[in-house]
N, C-alpha and C positions, 0 to 999 in steps of 0.2 A: 535237302527236302525237294522232292519232285512234285510239282503242282499238276493235278489231273482234273479235267472237266469231264464228267460222265453225263451224256444226254440219254436219258432212259425214262420212259413213262411207266414202266412196271416196277412198283416198289420192291417186290420180292427179288426180281433180278438185280436191282440196284443194291439191295442189302447183301445178296450173295457175293457180288463183286467187292463190296466194301469189306466184308469179313475176310475174303481171300487176301486183300492187300494189307489188312491190319496184322495178319500173321507173319508177314515178311519183315526181316530186320531192316531192309531199306526204308528210309523215311518217305512216306507219301502224304500229300494233302489232297483229299478227295472232295470235290464239289459236285453235287448231283442236281441236274435241272431236267424237267420233264418235256420241254418243247424246243423246237428249233428257234423260235422267236426269242425266247429267253436266252438261249445259247448265243445267238448272234449279238444280242445286247451285251452279254458278258464278255464276249471276245473283243468287243470294242473298248473295254476298260483295261486299266493297268492294275496289277501286273497280269500279263497274259499267261494262260496255262502253258506248261511244257508239253503236255500231250492231251489229246481229246479222244475219249472213248464215245462212240456214237452207235446207237441201235440202228439197224438198217431201216426199219419202219417206225415212223413217229406220227403223232396225231396231226401235225401240220406240215408234213413233208417226209423226206427220207434222207439217208446219208449222202446220196448223190448230190442233192441240193447243197448241202454243207460243203462237200468236196469241191463243187463248182465255184462256190464263194471263195474258198481258201486258195484255190489255184491262182487267184489274182494277186495274192499277197505272198511275196517271196519270203517274208519273215514269219509266215503262219506256223503254228505248232504242228507236230506230227499227229496223224489221225489213224486210229485203229477202229475198224468197223466190227461191231458185234452183231451176228446174224444167226437166226434159227435155221437158215437154209445153207447147208454145206455143199451144195452142188457146184461143179466146176464152172459152170456158166456165170453164177453169181460171184464166185471168187475172182474170176478173170475180170469181170466188169468192175468190181470194187477196186482192184489193183490198178486197172487201166484209168480209172477216174482219179487216181492220185493218192489212194490210201497207202499208208506205210505197211500195214499188216491187217489181218482179220482174225477174229476168234469166233468159233462156232459155239452156240449156247449149249454147254453140257457141263456136268459137275466136274469132269476131269479137266476140260479146257479152261474153265473158270479158275480152278485151283492152280493151273499153270500160268494164269494171267500175269503175275509178277515177272516171270521169266520173259514173257512176250514183251512186257513194258521195257525191261532192261535191254533186250535185243534191239528194240526200236530206238531207244535213246542212244545206244552205242552206235548203231548205223547212222543215225542223224548227226551224232557228234563227228563221226569219221568223215561224213560227206557234207558237213555244213558248208565248208568252203567250196567243195566241188559242185554241190547242188546249184549254187548260184554262179558258178564259173561261166564265162561266156562260151556258148556253144555255137560253132560255125556250121551251118547246115546248107548243103547244096540242094536246092529245091527245083526239081524238074517239073514244070507245069506249063502246058501250051495255052491254056485259057487265061488271057490277060486279066479278066475280071476275077477269076478265082485266085490268081497270083497276087493281085493287088489287095483283095479282101484279106487274104492270109497275112500278107506283109503288114497291113494296118492293124490287124488284130494282135499280131506278135508285138508290134511297137507299143501298143497300149497295155497289153497284159503280160508279156514275157520279154521285156526289153533286153534281157541277157542272152536271148537267142538271135543270132544274126543269120538272116536268110540271104543266100546268093542264088538268084533265080536264073535258070536257063530254060528255053522253050522246047527243047527236043532231046531225044536220047542221043542223037549224034553229037550234040554239044557236050553231053556228059562224057561220052567216049573220047572226044577230042581232048578233054582235060587230063585223061589218064593215058592217052596214047603216046605222048612225047616224054619230056623230062618229068621227074617226080613233081607232084603238085607243090608249089612253093609255100602255099598256106593250106595245109591239109584240112580236110573237113572232118568234123566230129561225127556227123550223121548225114546220110543221103535220104532225102524225102522225095519219092517218085510217085507221080500221078500214073494211074494204070493206063490211061489212054494218052499215048504220046505219038507224034507224027513219025511214021516209018517203022516204029518198033514199040511194042507195048512194054509195060514195066516188067512183066515176067521174062520176056526175052532179054531185056536190058540187064536184069539181075543176073541171069545165067551168063551173059557175056562178061559182066564185071567180075563175077566170082571165078569163072573158069578161064576166061581169056586174059583178064588183066590181074587176076589174083588180088582183087581189092577186098580187104577185110573190114573196111568201115561198115558199121551197122546201117542197115537199110530199113526204112519204114515206107510202106506202100499205102497210098490213099486211093480210093475208088468210089465212084458214084453207084457202083453195082455191088450189093452186099452178098455176092455169091460165096458160099462156103467153100466151093471147089477152088475158086480163084485164090481165096485166102490160104487154103491148104497148100496149093501149088507154090505160092509165094514163100511160105514158111519152109517148104521142102527145098526150095532153091537157095535158101540162106537168108531170107528176110527176117529181121528181128521182130517186126510187128506189122499190123495193118490197121487202117481206119476206114470206116464207111462214111462218106460225106453226107451225114444226116444234119439235122438242124443245130445240134450242139457239139459237133465234132471239133470245131476250132478251140473250144474250151478244154477238150481232152488232149489236143495236139501237143502243148508244151510238156505235159507229164509223159506222154508216149515217147516223145523225142528224148527227154531226160532219161527215162527208164531204159530205152534202147541203148543210149550211150553208156549208162552205168552197168547194165547187164553185160555189155561188151567188155567193159573194163573188168568186171568180175570174171568173165571167161578168160581174159588175158591173165589175170592174177591166178586163176585156178590152173591154167596151163603152166604158168611160171612156177606155181607150187608143186605141180607134178614133176616138172623138170628139177626143181630144187630137191624134192624128196629123192629123186634118183641120184642127184649129185651127193646128197647127204649119205645115201647108202654107200656110195663109192668112197666118200670122205671118211665115213665111220670105219670102213675096212682098212683104210690107210692112215688113219689119224694117229698122231703121236700120243694123244690123250686117250684115256679109257672112257668109252661111251657105253652106257648101260641102261637097262630098264628093269626095275625090280617090282614084281607083283606082290602086293600085300594081301589081297583078297581075290578069290576065296581061299586059295592055298598059297602061302609065301613061296617065292622062288624067282630066279633070274629068268627073264624072257629073252634078254639079249645082253651080251657082253662082247665088246670089240676085241680083236686079236691083240691089240697093244697091251692088254692086261698081263700077258705072259712076260713081256719085256720089263714091265714096271714092277710087278709083284712076284713073278716067278710061278704063279698059278695059271693054268690054261683056262680058256672059256669053258671047256667041258667040265673041269673040276668045279667051276662055279655053278653050272647047271645041275650038277649032281649033288652039290652040298649048299642048300640055301643059307646055312649059317656061316658060310665062309666069309661073306661080306662083313659081318659083324666081328667074327673071330680075329680077323687080321687087323682090326682097329686096336691101337694101343689101349690097354685097360684104363689108363688115366684120362682118356678122351671120350669114353663112353658117355659120360655126363653131358658133353657138348652135343652129341647126337640127340640124347633124350630131351635136352632143353629146346633144341630147334623144333623137334617134332611136336613138342607140347605148346610152344609159344609162337612160332612163326608159321602161320597157316599157309602163307603163300611162298615160303622159303625164299625170301627176297635177298638174304645175305649169304654169301659163300661161307663155308666152314673150313677151317684149317685143321686137318687131322693128321695124326701120326699113324702110319701103317707099319706092320711088321711083315717083311718079305718072307718068302718061303725059306730062304737061307738064314733067317734070323736078323738080317740087317734092318735098321730103322730108317724110314724115309718119311718126308713130309709131303702131304697131298692137299690140294685145294679142291673142295667139293662144291659144285654148283648143282642144285637140285631144282626140278620142276615137278610140282605135285599134280597128280591126276585124280580128279574127283568124279564120282558117278552123279547121276541126276539128283540123288538124295543128299548130295553134299558130303558123302563119305569118301575118305581118302582110300583109294584102291590100288594105287601104284605110284612109283617115284621114278622119274627119268633123271639121269645125272651124267655129269662129266667130271672125271677125276684127273687132275693134272699133277705130275710129279714136280713139286716146287722145292725140292730139297736144297738145290744149289741157290735158289732165290732166297730161301729162309736163312741159309748160312751167310749169304751176302748181306741181307738186311741186318742180321745180327752183328756182322762186322761193322756195317755202317752205323748201327745204333751205338755200338761200343765206341766207335770213333767219335761220334757226336757227343756222347757222354763225356769222353775224355777231353774233347775240345771245350765242352762246357765247364769241366772241372778246371782246366787251365785258365779259362776266362774268369771263373770265380776267384782263383788264386790271384790273377792279375788285378782284379778289382780290389781284393783285400790288400794286396801290396800297395796299391795306389791310395787306398782310403785310410789304412791303419799305419800309425807311426810306431806301433808296439810290435817289436820283433817276435816276442813270444806268441802273441795273438796270431800273427801271420803264419808262424810255423805250425801252430795248432791246427789252423784251417788247412794248411798244406798237407799235414800228416793225416788228417781226417779223409781227405781225398785220396791220398796214397793208399790207405788201408781199404777204402771202399772200392775204388776203381781198379786197383791192381789185385783185389781180392786176396790180400795177405792178412796174416794174423796180428802182426805188430810191425811198427816202424819207428825209427828214431833219427835224429840229426845230431851229429857230433861236429863241433867247430874247432878249428885249429888254433891253438894258443901258440903264437910264434915265439913268445918269450920263453915258455916252458917246454917247447917242442913236444906238445902232447895234444891229444884229441879230447875235448871236454863235452859232456852231455849238455845239449841245449833244449831239446824237447823230445817227447816220445809218446806213443799211443799203443795200447793193446797188450802191454806186458803184464805178466802175473805178479812180478816183483816190483818193488819200489826202485825203479832204475835211475831215479834222480840222484841216488847216492852211489851210483856206479862209479868206481874210481877212474881217473883219467887214463887213457891208453897212450903209452909212449909210441911215437910214430916210427921208431926204428925197426919195428917188426909187426907181424900180424897181417890179416886180410886188409884192414883199413889202410895200413901203410902201403901195401902193394897197390891198392886202388888209387891212392893219392900220387904215388911215385910214377905209376904207369899211365895215370890220367884215363883210365878205362874201367868198365864195369867188371867186378870180380864176383864169381859164384862159388859156393862150396856147399857140399851136402854129405850126410852120412859119414863114411869112413874118412873123408877128406878133413874133417874137423880135427883130426889128430895133429895136423900141421899148425894149428892155432896155439896161442898161448894157453897155459893151464887155466888161468882165471876166466878166459873167454869161453873155453870148452865147458867149464863148470856152469857158466851162465847159460850157454845154449842147452845143456842137459836139463837144468832146472826149468827152463822155459819150454822144453819139449820141442825144440826147433829141429827140423830135418833138412831145411833148405835155407841158406843164407845168401843174400845178394847185396852188394855194396856198390853205390854209384858215387863218383867224385863230384864235389862242388867246386866249380872253378869260376872265378869272376875276374874279367879283364886279364886273363892269362895267369892269374894267381890262384893257387889251391887254397881254399878256405875251410874245407871240411868234407864230410861224407854224409850221404843218405843211405841208411841201412834198412833192409826189409827182411822179415823173418816169417817163415811158413812152418806150420806144424803138421802139414800133410804133404806127401810127395807131389811134385809137379815138374814138368819140363817147360820152362818159359819159352814162348816163341819170340820171333824177332819183333813183332808189333808190341808185345808186352815189354820187352827190353827197351825199345825205342821210347815208349811212354814213360818208363822209369827214368830214362835219360832226360826227357822233357821236364819231368817233375823236379829232377835234380837241378836242372837249369833254372827253374822258377825259384827253388830254394836259394840258389846262388844269388839271383837278382834280389831276393828279399833281404838276405844278409848284407849284401853290398849296399843296398839302399838304406838299410838301418844304420850302417856305419857312416855312410855319407851324411845322413840326417843328423846323427850324433855330432859329427864334425861341424856341420853347418850350424847346429844349435850353439855349439861352443863358440864358433866364430861370431855368430849374431850376438851372443851374450857379451863377448869381448868388445864388439863394435858398439853395442848399446851403452856399456860402461864408459867407453871412450866418449860417446856423445854426451852422456850425463855429466861426466867430468868437465867437458868443455863448457856445458851450460853453467855449471856451478862456477867455473872460472870467470865466465862473462858476468855472472851475478856479483861475484866478489869485486870485479873490476868496477862495476857500477857503484857498489857500496863505497869503494875507496874514493870514487870521483864525487859522489853526491853524499856527503857525510850526514846531511840532514835526515836522509831516509834510511840510514844504515839499519839493517835487520828487518826493515819493512817488507822487502821482497819475499824473503823466506816465510814470514808470518802470513802474508796475504795468499801466498801459494797454498799453504796448508789449510787455511780457512776456506779458500775457494774450492778446494777438493772436497772438504767436509760438506759444504753447501751443495755442491754438485751431486755428491753421493746421496745426500738427503732428498734431492730432487729426482732420484732414481736414474741418474746418468750411468751409462754402461762403463765397465771397467776400462775398456779400450779408449773411450772418449775421456775418461778421467786423466789418462796419461797425457793427452794433448792439452787438457785444461791446465794441468800442473806446469807443463812446459811453457804454455802461453803466459801463465801467471808469473813464472820466474823471469820471463823475458819481456814483461809488459812495458818496461821503460827502456828497452834496449835502444830505442830510437834516440834517446838523449845522448848517445855516443856522438851524434852529429851536432849537438848544441854547443856553442862556444862556452868555455869555462866562465868568462866574465858574465854571461847571462845565467848559466846554470847555478853558479855559486854567488850570485849577487845578493848582498845582505838585505837590501831594501826592496821596495816594490818595483816591478818591471814596468817599463814604459810600454806604450801601445805598440811601437815598432818591435820591441823586444818580445812582447807577447806573440806577435805574428810569427817570429822565428821559433819561439818555444812551442807553439802549437803545431809546428811541422814535425815534431818528433814521431807521431804515429806514421807519417809518410816515410820518414827515414827508416823506421822499423820494417815497413813493407818492403822497401827497396833492399834492405839488408837481408831479410829472412826469406823472401819469396823464391830466390834462386836455389835455396836449400830444400830439396824435396822432403827430406826427413822432418823439417820443421814447418812445412806449408800448412798443415792442419792446425798447428799451434798458433798461426799468424792471426787468427780471428781476434784474440785478446789484445795483443800489442797494437793492432791496426784500428780497433773499434772501441776500446774501453773508455774513450772520452766522448762517444756519441751519447745523446740524451733521448729519453723516451718521447719528449715533445718535439724533437727534430732540431733543437737549437745547439746540438753538440758539433764536434769537428772530428775528423777532417772532411767528412762527406755529407753531413747533415741528415743522417738516416733517422728514421722515426719508428717507434713501436717495434713490431716484429720484423721490420727490415734489419734491425740490429741483430747480429748473430747471438744465439742463446747464451753461449759461453761468455761473450763480452758483457751481456746484461747481468749475468751472475757476478762476474769479476768487478764490475763498476760499483756494485753495492758493497762488496767486501773491501775494495780499495778505499772508498770514501770512509767507511766505518773505521778502518785501521788508522787512516790519517787523522780522523777527528779525535780518537782516544789516545793518540800519541803526542808527546811533547815536540814542539817545533821551536826554533830559535826566536821566531816572531810571535809565538803564543804558547800558552800552556794547554795541556791535553784537556779535552772536554770529559765530563763525566759520561758514563754509559747511558744514563737516563737522558742527558741532553742530546747525545748522538742518536738514541732511539727516536726522540722527538723530531730531530732533523730528518731522519730517513722517512718517517711517516709523512712529514710535510712535503718532501720531495717525491713521494710515490705518485706516479702519474705525470710528473713533470720531468724530473731527471732520471728516475728509476722505473723499472717494470714493477707495477704494484704487487703482482703475485709473488715475485721474487723477494721483495721487501718483506711481505707477510711471512714467507717461509724462512727467511733469514732471521727475523726477529724471534720466531718460534725456536729456531736452532740456538741462538745466543741466550734466550731466556731459559731454555731447558738446561 
């Protein structure tokens, strides 16, 4: 949204401008004020307008007064003066005073007001930085009072302009007589009356003798039109008469002189660029053209390179306006229509296929530049067409390569993540069919015992190939592939060399090309990867290399599956050995401590049931069972006379007996396999209130598994017969557990255990 302040005392003129702006698609916010006083107050507020439209004559002043005010503010908005007088003198005066543009009051010019606004905004955007850039000005002035007054005025009102003062023309010439000026000046400001040589003579000498191109502004106390015209003819950019307000005009004049000079340099560079462009177009490798749409379609220019790229000459294009469309591949016409309908500025290049004069197909990249008339109608298109056939083919090869690399990565991930060989082979075959663009594929694995190839997985077949009989490896393409350890191809008439069953299979499937790659793992042949095509093709080396890579992935998958199967078998055997060892330890304890015979197995089973009831994971249940079985393993370190003593233990004997959890720790901790099960043997005599042993843990400091087991252990001991007492009833045991909840046992576990045994 562009904010505009319009200072206009005539309501009809203001409404006319408002209607003109509202018709435009560009968003405008228009605020209308009738006097300079109100406008000055508004300009002091935030947010400030982006542009100011001001009528030349107002009830309390004129546009020059406002321009004089705004010259003091480097951040002031742009100003467009609207005047009923379109004479040259008024226009020059307005622009010299610092206006960005002017509009003469007429129906036509007011209608074009949006275009004027856009141009001013564009110029101000372009020169926003350069307008306030520091300007270095060489000021030739012999009058010390004038020089000092000018310097002080600039410091106060145009601090970005640096004045370097010299008193005479001779000083100016000295600066340019020797080596190039170390710090070049942006503008020369010359007083007309200088000692020994006036400004006109100095300008002539600088321009002709020293070839100085820096813009020159002349100031004079004599407003002679003849002097001004002479200065302009000699190459001065502007002049000022030393009247009462000329110092306020001076910053704008200096800036305008500098910017106009820059524009001239750019215009000259543009002309040179156009000439270079013409020569470049004649010698360019790309096609450069301009196609006229209105009033009559036709080529206005086509560069000579069109003959080399398309086979058609420029003259053929001039003679046949339809040639540009006709050589576009029919399937790409819709791309052109879409761009012309949706992309007004033709910002994106278009990739089109062209048919050469000799019928060959090429790829071209089209860059368009639209040409619109003042009414916004598209009248012509300028364009550059580049033959990118080789680039497109290279990109296609790269794309194909990346897709294949991605496929290999997918297979890698599947091999790593899945332990199911069939799942892995299905993913692999899916990628084989898709990326090799074949109709069907399968994997046959070698059965060493039966010396045959057996179907493992397949994809894309018409028949149920899972029932395909095993192939003896003594003959056939697959045997050749395995024995020679290299890819084998066969097609059409060559199928006669295959076995009868295989030929029948190929005929039913409609196969015209068969390719087989060996699967080799660690130097050992383990099977083949077969692919089948129902349309003729001549595979290139990249295709064959990728097939070989996929066969390598299949070999890895099969080898890893075999390794995993062997590892599982070994782990199972090792686990059985561990469990057998644990059971042997338990039997040893039972033989040694006959009082508790059978107790260990019972508490292990009940502890697992309780842990499962408390939603403990299956993995943790394994460790709880082991810990329960080994809960008294530390008693292996207790002397028989204490362990099997028929009567009560002495205080000293209890000290020894209570060390059995520590013995359990010392015995089991070095065994990594049993380390997680150690929580129960080491901690099952800890008490909820902290009075247990060996470490005096309390509440949740005690491992959860040990808290579970301690309840089960005491329960089983209470309801079992002992030599020194009879078994308690279950009701008595329940009452005891409830009494000890919160002292010896975790109350929550007691509650859950009683629910379990009651159920």
